[in-house]
C-alpha positions, 0 to 999 in steps of 0.5 A, a space after each residue: 500500500 505504501 509502495 502503491 501510494 509512492 508509485 502513484 504519486 511519482 507517476 502522477 507528477 510526471 503526467 501532470 496529475 494533481 490528485 488521485 483518489 483510489 478506492 476498491 472498485 474505482 479511482 478519480 484522477 484530477 489533472 492540473 489546470 492547463 494539462 490537457 492529455 491526448 484522449 487517444 493516448 488515455 483511451 489506449 492505455 485505459 482500455 489495455 488495462 481494462 479500465 472504464 473511463 467516465 468524464 467527470 469534468 472537462 476543465 480541468 480534466 477529471 476522470 473516474 476510472 472503473 475497474 473491469 479486470 480481476 486485478 487489484 485497482 492500485 496495480 491496474 492503475 499503476 500499470 495504466 499510468 506507467 504505459 501513459 508515461 511511455 506514450 510519446 503522444 500524451 502531451 498536448 
């Protein structure tokens, strides 16, 4: 849990995420004002990790992610965010 928290914090900082609230079945991600990631990159990463995306607010971007895989949400979320850091098309 402490390792998950540290990993999410580091990945979030790299991607311009202001806050991540992870629960058992869903997570809410709030991006910093002015950060506009490319939707194609987000869709690709979240679909690959079986996360359903719900748009909560467009500006600043706020998403709710629902787990659709049997894997624990923290591990799934870390995998999805890590794949976003490797995706060169994330920056707007």
